[in-house]
C-alpha positions as CSV (number, residue, x, y, z in Angstrom):
1,P,-9.0,28.1,45.7
2,V,-11.2,25.0,45.2
3,P,-10.2,22.1,47.4
4,V,-8.8,19.0,45.6
5,M,-10.5,15.8,46.7
6,H,-8.2,12.8,47.1
7,S,-9.0,9.4,48.3
8,P,-7.5,8.5,51.6
9,P,-4.0,7.1,51.3
10,K,-3.6,3.4,51.8
11,K,-0.6,1.3,52.7
12,V,1.4,-0.2,49.8
13,T,1.7,-4.0,50.2
14,Q,4.7,-6.1,49.1
15,K,2.6,-7.5,46.2
16,D,1.7,-4.0,45.0
17,M,5.4,-3.1,45.1
18,L,6.3,-6.1,43.0
19,D,3.5,-5.4,40.5
20,W,4.6,-1.9,40.0
21,K,8.3,-2.6,39.8
22,I,9.8,-1.5,36.5
23,P,12.8,-3.5,35.4
24,P,16.0,-1.6,34.6
25,C,16.7,-0.9,31.0
26,V,18.4,-3.9,29.3
27,S,20.9,-2.6,26.8
28,N,22.9,-4.4,24.2
29,W,25.6,-1.8,24.5
30,K,26.2,-1.3,28.2
31,N,25.9,-3.5,31.2
32,A,24.7,-2.5,34.7
33,K,28.1,-1.1,35.7
34,G,28.3,1.1,32.6
35,Y,31.0,-0.9,30.7
36,T,30.7,-1.1,27.0
37,I,30.2,-4.6,25.7
38,P,32.3,-5.7,22.7
39,L,30.6,-6.4,19.5
40,D,31.4,-10.1,19.3
41,K,30.1,-10.6,22.8
42,R,26.9,-8.7,22.0
43,L,26.3,-10.8,18.8
44,A,27.0,-14.0,20.7
45,A,24.5,-13.1,23.4
46,D,21.9,-12.1,20.8
47,G,21.7,-15.6,19.4
48,R,21.4,-14.5,15.8
49,G,24.5,-16.4,14.7
50,H,23.0,-19.7,15.9
51,S,20.1,-19.9,13.5
52,Q,20.2,-21.2,10.0
53,V,19.1,-18.8,7.2
54,V,16.4,-20.5,5.1
55,I,15.6,-19.0,1.7
56,N,12.2,-19.9,0.2
57,D,12.3,-21.5,-3.2
58,K,9.7,-19.0,-4.5
59,F,12.2,-16.2,-3.8
60,A,14.5,-17.6,-6.5
61,Q,11.6,-17.8,-8.9
62,F,10.6,-14.2,-8.0
63,A,14.2,-12.9,-8.5
64,E,14.4,-14.7,-11.8
65,S,11.1,-13.3,-13.0
66,L,12.3,-9.8,-12.0
67,V,15.5,-10.1,-14.0
68,I,13.5,-11.3,-17.1
69,A,11.0,-8.4,-16.7
70,Q,13.9,-6.0,-16.4
71,E,15.5,-7.4,-19.6
72,V,12.2,-7.1,-21.5
73,A,11.7,-3.6,-20.3
74,R,15.2,-2.6,-21.4
75,E,14.6,-4.2,-24.8
76,G,11.4,-2.2,-25.2
77,I,13.1,1.0,-24.2
78,T,16.0,0.3,-26.7
79,A,13.5,-0.4,-29.5
80,R,11.5,2.8,-28.8
81,I,14.7,4.9,-28.8
82,K,15.9,3.3,-32.1
83,E,12.5,3.9,-33.7
84,K,12.5,7.5,-32.5
85,E,16.0,8.1,-33.9
86,R,14.9,6.6,-37.2
87,Q,11.9,8.8,-37.4
88,Q,13.9,11.9,-36.6
89,R,16.5,10.9,-39.3
90,M,13.7,10.4,-41.8
91,D,12.1,13.8,-40.9
92,K,15.6,15.5,-41.2
93,D,16.2,13.8,-44.6
94,R,12.8,14.9,-45.9
95,K,13.3,18.5,-44.8
96,D,16.8,18.5,-46.4
97,D,15.3,17.2,-49.7
98,E,12.6,19.9,-49.6
99,L,15.3,22.6,-48.9
100,R,17.4,21.2,-51.8
101,Q,14.5,21.3,-54.1
102,L,13.6,24.9,-53.1
103,A,17.2,26.0,-53.6
104,R,17.4,24.3,-57.0
105,D,14.1,26.0,-58.0
106,A,15.4,29.4,-56.8
107,R,18.7,28.9,-58.7
108,M,16.8,28.1,-61.9
109,M,14.5,31.0,-61.5
110,R,17.4,33.3,-61.1
111,T,19.2,32.0,-64.1
112,G,16.0,32.1,-66.2
113,V,16.1,28.4,-67.0
114,A,12.7,26.7,-66.9
115,P,12.4,24.1,-64.1
116,P,12.0,20.5,-65.0
117,A,8.4,19.3,-65.8
118,A,7.9,17.4,-62.5
119,A,9.0,20.5,-60.5
120,A,6.8,22.8,-62.7
121,S,3.8,20.6,-62.1
122,M,4.4,20.5,-58.3
123,S,4.9,24.3,-58.2
124,A,1.8,24.9,-60.3
125,G,-0.4,23.1,-57.8
126,G,-0.5,19.7,-59.3
127,G,1.2,18.4,-56.1
128,G,2.5,14.9,-55.8
129,V,2.8,12.3,-58.6
130,P,3.0,13.6,-62.2
């Protein structure tokens, strides 16, 4: 095997030991003896409860503009839904009228009665207004 080259060992000084010392893990949940720390003591030691919460004035403006934008978006969606329903209702009414007209023409053809003049001109290819 190939020899591994190492530098010669040197004595570790007190300063080196202090530089390389890794502090023990500081936990919010357990202390050095392993006891669990109660929640109120943890929060008290944390210091979060001692500071005042400051809310920026622009946050209120931002929240208000979000609410207004949401209302505008909802109104737009509602208007689109109503328009779509109205269009579907108009299409359905138009198709029903066409089916009624076809049924009326078929009944008249079966009975042998001549269809009205407007219906005759539409069926003859005049199409539209008489």
